[in-house]
Every structure is written in C-alpha cells, then in structure tokens.
C-alpha positions as CSV (number, residue, x, y, z in Angstrom):
1,M,37.1,82.1,-43.3
2,R,34.2,82.1,-40.5
3,P,31.6,81.9,-43.0
4,L,32.9,78.9,-44.6
5,L,33.3,77.1,-40.9
6,L,29.7,78.0,-40.7
7,L,29.0,76.3,-43.9
8,I,30.8,73.2,-43.0
9,L,29.0,72.8,-39.7
10,I,25.3,73.3,-41.3
11,V,26.2,70.7,-43.7
12,A,27.2,68.3,-41.1
13,L,24.4,68.9,-39.2
14,G,22.0,68.2,-42.1
15,L,23.9,64.9,-43.3
16,A,23.5,64.0,-39.2
17,G,19.7,64.3,-39.5
18,C,19.3,62.4,-42.8
19,G,20.9,59.4,-40.9
20,K,18.4,58.9,-38.2
21,K,15.4,56.4,-38.9
22,P,12.1,57.4,-38.4
23,E,10.4,56.0,-35.3
24,E,8.1,52.7,-35.4
25,K,4.6,52.9,-34.3
26,K,4.7,50.2,-31.4
27,G,1.2,48.2,-31.2
28,P,-0.4,46.6,-27.9
29,P,1.9,44.3,-26.1
30,P,0.7,40.3,-26.5
31,S,-1.7,39.4,-24.2
32,L,-0.5,36.9,-21.5
33,I,-2.3,33.3,-22.1
34,T,-2.2,29.6,-20.6
35,V,-3.1,26.7,-23.0
36,A,-4.6,23.4,-23.2
37,Q,-4.3,20.7,-25.6
38,A,-7.3,19.0,-27.1
39,Q,-7.4,15.6,-26.3
40,A,-9.9,12.7,-27.8
41,R,-11.2,10.2,-25.6
42,D,-14.1,8.0,-25.0
43,L,-16.9,10.2,-23.3
44,E,-19.4,8.3,-21.3
45,I,-23.1,9.6,-21.0
46,I,-24.1,8.9,-17.6
47,E,-27.6,8.9,-15.8
48,E,-26.8,9.1,-12.0
49,A,-28.7,7.6,-8.7
50,V,-28.3,6.9,-5.2
51,G,-29.5,3.6,-4.1
52,E,-29.1,1.0,-1.7
53,A,-27.5,-2.5,-1.4
54,D,-29.9,-5.5,-0.6
55,S,-28.6,-9.0,-0.1
56,A,-29.3,-11.0,-3.4
57,T,-29.8,-14.0,-1.0
58,A,-31.4,-13.7,2.3
59,P,-33.4,-17.2,3.1
60,K,-35.4,-18.1,5.6
61,V,-34.0,-21.2,7.4
62,A,-37.6,-23.7,8.1
63,A,-37.3,-27.1,10.4
64,E,-37.0,-29.8,8.1
65,V,-38.6,-32.1,10.9
66,A,-40.7,-31.1,14.0
67,G,-39.4,-31.4,17.5
68,R,-38.6,-29.7,20.7
69,V,-35.5,-27.4,20.6
70,L,-32.9,-28.5,22.7
71,K,-30.2,-26.0,22.1
72,V,-29.8,-22.6,20.0
73,H,-26.3,-21.9,19.2
74,V,-26.7,-18.5,17.6
75,E,-27.7,-15.1,18.1
76,V,-29.0,-12.1,16.0
77,G,-25.9,-10.3,14.2
78,D,-24.2,-13.4,14.3
79,A,-21.9,-14.4,11.3
80,V,-22.2,-18.0,10.5
81,K,-20.7,-20.2,7.9
82,R,-22.6,-22.5,5.4
83,G,-22.9,-25.9,7.1
84,Q,-23.0,-24.6,10.7
85,V,-25.3,-25.7,13.3
86,L,-27.6,-23.3,14.1
87,A,-29.8,-25.1,16.6
88,E,-30.6,-28.8,17.7
89,L,-34.0,-30.4,18.2
90,D,-34.6,-33.4,20.6
91,P,-33.5,-36.4,18.4
92,G,-34.9,-39.0,20.6
93,D,-37.4,-40.6,18.7
94,Y,-35.7,-40.0,15.4
95,A,-32.6,-41.7,16.6
96,A,-34.7,-44.8,17.9
97,D,-36.5,-45.1,14.1
98,A,-33.3,-44.7,12.6
99,K,-31.8,-47.6,14.6
100,R,-34.9,-50.0,14.5
101,L,-34.9,-49.5,10.8
102,Q,-31.2,-49.8,10.1
103,A,-31.3,-53.2,11.8
104,Q,-34.5,-54.3,9.5
105,A,-32.5,-53.1,6.3
106,V,-29.3,-55.1,7.2
107,T,-31.3,-58.3,7.8
108,Q,-33.5,-57.5,4.6
109,Q,-29.9,-57.2,2.8
110,K,-28.6,-60.5,4.3
111,L,-31.5,-62.3,3.2
112,T,-31.4,-60.7,-0.3
113,E,-28.2,-62.1,-0.8
114,R,-29.2,-65.6,0.0
115,Y,-31.7,-65.8,-2.2
116,R,-29.4,-64.6,-5.1
117,D,-27.0,-67.5,-4.3
118,L,-30.3,-69.7,-4.1
119,A,-31.3,-68.2,-7.5
120,G,-28.0,-69.1,-9.1
121,Q,-28.2,-72.8,-7.8
122,G,-31.9,-73.0,-9.5
123,F,-33.7,-73.5,-5.6
124,V,-35.5,-70.2,-6.0
125,S,-37.5,-68.9,-9.0
126,S,-36.5,-65.4,-10.9
127,S,-40.1,-64.2,-9.6
128,K,-39.2,-64.5,-6.1
129,L,-36.0,-63.1,-6.4
130,E,-37.4,-60.1,-7.6
131,E,-39.9,-60.0,-5.1
132,V,-37.1,-60.3,-2.3
133,E,-34.9,-57.5,-4.1
134,A,-37.9,-55.2,-3.9
135,Q,-38.5,-55.5,-0.4
136,N,-34.7,-55.0,0.3
137,I,-35.0,-51.6,-1.8
138,A,-38.1,-50.9,0.1
139,A,-36.0,-51.5,3.7
140,Q,-33.1,-49.4,2.4
141,E,-35.0,-46.5,1.4
142,L,-36.8,-46.4,4.8
143,Y,-33.7,-46.5,6.6
144,A,-32.1,-43.7,4.7
145,R,-35.4,-41.4,5.0
146,A,-34.8,-42.1,8.8
147,A,-31.5,-41.2,8.7
148,R,-31.9,-37.8,7.0
149,N,-34.8,-37.0,9.2
150,L,-32.3,-37.7,12.3
151,A,-29.6,-35.5,10.7
152,R,-32.3,-32.8,10.1
153,T,-32.7,-32.5,13.9
154,R,-29.4,-30.3,13.4
155,I,-30.5,-27.4,12.1
156,V,-27.6,-26.0,9.5
157,A,-26.8,-22.7,7.7
158,P,-27.6,-23.3,3.8
159,I,-25.4,-20.4,3.1
160,S,-22.6,-18.4,4.8
161,G,-24.0,-15.2,5.9
162,R,-25.4,-13.5,9.1
163,I,-28.1,-14.3,11.2
164,D,-30.7,-11.3,10.4
165,A,-33.6,-13.1,13.0
166,R,-34.2,-15.5,15.2
167,F,-37.6,-16.8,15.7
168,I,-37.2,-20.0,18.4
169,A,-36.0,-20.2,21.7
170,Q,-35.0,-23.3,23.7
171,G,-37.8,-25.5,24.7
172,D,-40.2,-24.2,22.2
173,W,-42.1,-27.0,19.8
174,V,-41.7,-26.3,16.0
175,D,-43.5,-28.2,13.6
176,L,-42.3,-29.3,10.2
177,G,-41.7,-26.1,8.1
178,K,-42.0,-23.5,10.6
179,P,-39.1,-20.8,9.8
180,V,-36.6,-20.3,12.6
181,F,-34.0,-18.5,11.2
182,Q,-33.5,-15.4,8.6
183,L,-30.1,-15.3,7.0
184,T,-28.8,-12.8,4.9
185,S,-25.6,-13.3,2.6
186,S,-23.1,-10.1,1.7
187,E,-21.5,-12.5,-0.7
188,R,-23.7,-11.5,-3.4
189,L,-25.6,-8.1,-3.3
190,R,-28.7,-6.5,-5.0
191,I,-28.2,-2.8,-6.0
192,R,-31.8,-0.8,-6.6
193,L,-31.0,2.3,-8.1
194,P,-34.3,4.6,-8.5
195,F,-34.8,6.6,-11.6
196,P,-37.8,8.7,-12.7
197,E,-40.0,8.0,-15.6
198,T,-38.4,10.4,-17.8
199,V,-35.0,8.5,-18.3
200,A,-37.1,5.3,-18.7
201,P,-36.0,5.3,-22.1
202,R,-32.2,5.6,-21.9
203,I,-32.1,2.7,-19.2
204,R,-31.8,-0.9,-20.3
205,P,-30.6,-4.2,-19.0
206,G,-26.9,-4.9,-20.0
207,Q,-25.6,-1.6,-19.5
208,A,-22.6,-0.9,-17.5
209,V,-23.0,1.0,-14.4
210,H,-20.1,2.5,-12.4
211,L,-20.6,2.1,-8.5
212,I,-19.5,3.2,-5.3
213,S,-20.3,3.6,-1.7
214,P,-19.9,5.8,1.2
215,S,-18.9,2.5,3.3
216,A,-16.0,1.9,1.1
217,P,-15.3,5.3,-0.6
218,D,-11.8,3.6,-2.0
219,K,-13.3,0.5,-3.8
220,P,-15.3,1.6,-6.6
221,F,-16.6,-1.4,-8.3
222,D,-18.2,-1.8,-11.9
223,G,-21.7,-4.2,-12.7
224,R,-24.3,-4.4,-15.2
225,V,-28.0,-3.5,-15.2
226,S,-29.6,-7.2,-14.8
227,E,-33.4,-5.8,-14.6
228,V,-35.5,-2.7,-14.8
229,R,-38.5,-2.9,-12.6
230,P,-41.4,-0.6,-11.9
231,M,-41.6,0.7,-8.0
232,V,-44.3,-1.2,-6.4
233,G,-46.9,1.6,-5.1
234,S,-45.3,4.3,-7.1
235,G,-47.7,6.8,-8.0
236,N,-44.9,8.7,-10.2
237,R,-44.4,5.2,-12.3
238,A,-40.6,5.5,-11.2
239,F,-38.6,2.5,-11.9
240,D,-35.3,0.7,-10.4
241,A,-32.7,-0.3,-12.3
242,I,-31.3,-3.7,-10.7
243,V,-27.6,-4.4,-10.6
244,E,-26.7,-7.8,-9.2
245,V,-22.9,-8.0,-8.2
246,A,-20.1,-10.0,-6.0
247,N,-19.5,-8.0,-2.9
248,P,-16.4,-6.3,-3.7
249,G,-15.2,-6.6,-0.1
250,D,-16.6,-4.4,2.6
251,W,-20.0,-3.7,1.2
252,R,-23.0,-4.5,3.4
253,P,-26.7,-4.9,2.6
254,G,-28.4,-1.8,3.6
255,A,-25.4,0.5,2.8
256,S,-26.1,3.4,0.4
257,V,-24.7,3.2,-3.4
258,T,-24.4,5.6,-6.0
259,G,-24.6,4.2,-9.5
260,R,-23.8,5.8,-12.8
261,V,-25.4,4.2,-15.4
262,V,-23.6,4.4,-18.8
263,V,-26.4,5.0,-21.6
264,E,-24.4,6.1,-24.2
265,V,-20.7,6.1,-25.2
266,H,-19.3,8.9,-27.7
267,P,-15.8,7.4,-28.8
268,R,-13.0,9.5,-29.2
269,A,-14.7,12.8,-28.3
270,V,-12.7,16.0,-28.8
271,M,-12.4,17.7,-25.4
272,V,-11.1,20.7,-23.8
273,P,-11.7,22.7,-20.8
274,E,-15.0,24.6,-20.5
275,Q,-13.3,28.1,-20.0
276,S,-11.4,27.8,-23.4
277,V,-14.7,28.0,-24.9
278,V,-16.0,31.6,-25.0
279,L,-19.3,33.7,-26.5
280,R,-18.5,36.2,-29.6
281,P,-20.6,37.5,-32.0
282,A,-19.9,34.7,-34.2
283,G,-20.9,32.1,-31.8
284,K,-19.2,29.7,-29.3
285,V,-15.3,29.9,-30.4
286,V,-12.2,28.7,-29.0
287,Y,-8.9,30.5,-30.0
288,V,-6.2,28.3,-31.4
289,V,-2.4,29.2,-30.6
290,A,0.2,29.2,-33.2
291,E,3.0,31.3,-34.0
292,G,2.3,33.7,-31.3
293,R,-1.3,34.5,-32.4
294,A,-4.6,33.4,-31.4
295,V,-6.8,32.4,-34.1
296,Q,-10.6,32.1,-33.7
297,R,-12.2,29.1,-34.6
298,V,-15.9,28.9,-34.4
299,V,-17.1,25.6,-32.5
300,S,-20.1,23.8,-31.6
301,T,-20.1,22.0,-28.1
302,G,-22.0,18.8,-26.8
303,I,-21.4,17.3,-23.5
304,K,-20.0,18.7,-20.4
305,E,-18.3,16.2,-17.8
306,G,-15.8,17.3,-15.0
307,G,-15.0,20.5,-16.3
308,Q,-14.4,19.7,-19.9
309,I,-16.6,20.2,-22.9
310,E,-16.9,18.2,-26.1
311,I,-16.1,20.0,-29.2
312,L,-18.6,18.4,-32.0
313,E,-17.2,20.6,-34.9
314,G,-14.3,23.3,-35.7
315,L,-11.2,21.5,-33.6
316,K,-9.4,18.4,-33.9
317,A,-7.7,16.7,-31.1
318,G,-4.2,17.9,-30.5
319,E,-4.6,21.5,-31.4
320,T,-3.6,24.1,-28.6
321,V,-6.4,26.7,-27.4
322,A,-6.1,29.4,-25.1
323,L,-7.3,28.5,-21.7
324,D,-6.5,31.4,-18.8
325,G,-7.3,34.8,-20.8
326,A,-9.3,33.4,-23.7
327,G,-12.2,35.6,-22.7
328,F,-9.9,38.7,-23.6
329,L,-8.6,37.8,-26.9
330,S,-9.6,38.6,-30.4
331,D,-8.8,37.0,-33.5
332,Q,-5.2,37.1,-34.8
333,A,-4.4,39.0,-31.2
334,R,-0.6,38.5,-30.3
335,V,-0.3,36.3,-27.2
336,Q,2.4,34.9,-24.8
337,V,2.0,31.5,-23.4
338,Q,2.8,32.1,-19.7
339,A,4.8,29.2,-18.0
340,T,3.2,27.4,-15.1
341,S,4.3,24.7,-13.0
342,S,0.4,23.6,-12.6
343,T,-0.9,20.7,-14.7
344,Q,-4.6,20.4,-15.2
345,P,-6.3,17.3,-17.1
346,G,-6.6,18.3,-20.7
347,S,-4.0,21.2,-20.3
348,G,-0.8,21.7,-22.4
349,R,0.5,23.6,-19.4
C-alpha cells in the first residue's frame, strides 16, 4: 500500500511540473520621450540690421520777403501745426504798398467796366478796349502780388512737425531767402539700415521689411525697401537699405530701429524643433513615432529659425517625431510618450 501511495505522489508532482509555462525573456523597457509634430509654414529668410529713423521731411523755412523781425512765436523743440505762425516781420512798407495798389486796382476795374459799356454802344474801338483791359489785368496782378508779400511777413509752418533749429531773434533784419527755422516732421520716417557688401546681391527695392524700435517695442511695423544706397565715404563699400514709412505712432526721428529684410520665402516649409534632429552614422536623422516604436528617418535640413529647423527631404508635415529623448533612441526602439502640460511651438505635446 505504501509503495502505491508513493507512486501516486510522484506522478502527481510530474503532472504539476508539466503544467508550468517557461518564463519569457524580458527586453529593455520602453524609452520615455516627448514628441512634436512636423508643421508646414512659410519660412522667411531674413537679413537683419540695426539702423536709425530720420525724418523723411525736414524743410528749412526761409523768409519769403525781407524785413525786420518783430516777434518770434516758437522755440526749439516746440511742436507746430501746418499753417501756424512762427514769426512776424515788420509789415509797415508792405501794408502801405498793398493799400495803394488796391486803390489803383479798384479804379482801373471801374474804368474797364465803363469802357466795356462804351464799346458796346459803339463809342470806343475794340483796340482801345483791349488796351484798357490789359491795364486792368496788370493792376490786379500788382495788387495780388503786394497782398501776397504782406501775408508773407507772417512766417508760417509749411508742415506739421517740431522746431529743430531757430536762426533768428527779435530785432534781426532778414533778407529774402534767408533760412529762419529748421523743421522736422515725424509724420513720415526714413529708416536707414546699414548692411555689409557681402549681402548686397540679396537686398533689393520692393522687399518686405519687419521693423521694431526700442522706443516702442510693442508696436512692430512692416514696410518695404524703397532704395539701396551706397554709404557716403565708406571705405568698405557698405550700403544702406532705405525704408520710407508713415509713422506707426510713437516713433521719433533719431530712434534706433531693427530692420529684418525678407530676402526670400520658402513656402510650406516643413519645420521641426532642432533637438528632434540628431546625428547618427547614417547622417542627420529624426525618429518618427508610430505604434509605440521609433522609426529612424534620414533627413536633409535647411534654415534654422527660432529653435526650429527646416526639413528639406525625408519627412512630411503632420508626422510625429521624437523630441526630448531623441538623442538616446535607435531604429525600432520601443518608446513611451510622456504626458506633459507644456506646449511649445511645433510640438505635439
């Protein structure tokens, strides 16, 4: 009986051993990564320079008649409006001339009207009427000129702007054509952006320019290159790109301006974060993430901008690539995408 029980026990243990599955060999755990999505956008190729804003309109105001300065109404730094009186010259002689010539013009006009009536009745020849009318025209022109000279004794601002310089004082005698004020207008600005000769072939009139000034950092502005001009006296053959724009608001002549000239545009360029591109023996690669694995993709790259890099070949917009952790991956490696609350441009996180 005892041998039989021993036999039954041995058989039972053998059957139990046959029911166990062999242990599976476990591979390395999946690599933890974050991902980004390749995006297509227009990529602007930029040449940047820091220049200065000047007034596009800075006229010198000159005396249009000679005379002695009776009063100066403005000082350097004052803001003025177009048509505002800046200074007054002694109007005495001009007022007397205007009054005398006005009287002569009125008399001549009445005489002309009388001759027209007489000519209509046949008492005056047409040649005599023409002579009187010519005299009337001359009298009216003389009076109009005198009236203009009288008005010119009041020196007015030709534009709205700011007094940059004053060349006269009360009591001065000024001759016809003498500069009396220098004005600068901030309504239109001329931006000068200096560039080295090496980029000369890339800068052309008509190109778009993104402008920003430290004096108004929250008001960027766009313009276009209006002219490319060699720098006067420059020994290295550098040049200025000139951009003329209407003042966007608070910009002042003399302010520094950063200009980013768009020399080329790559439409629908495929962009990914720079850290997604890693070096391998095969060259530059990205790891496309699909179904829990990282698939190595050899790519060719182009322009870098703002932490992003252009992919010329090897990747399509919309594909998902490894971001953080990409440098530790190999082809067909198992991956696990980490959840993250942060969002970066071009990322799929």
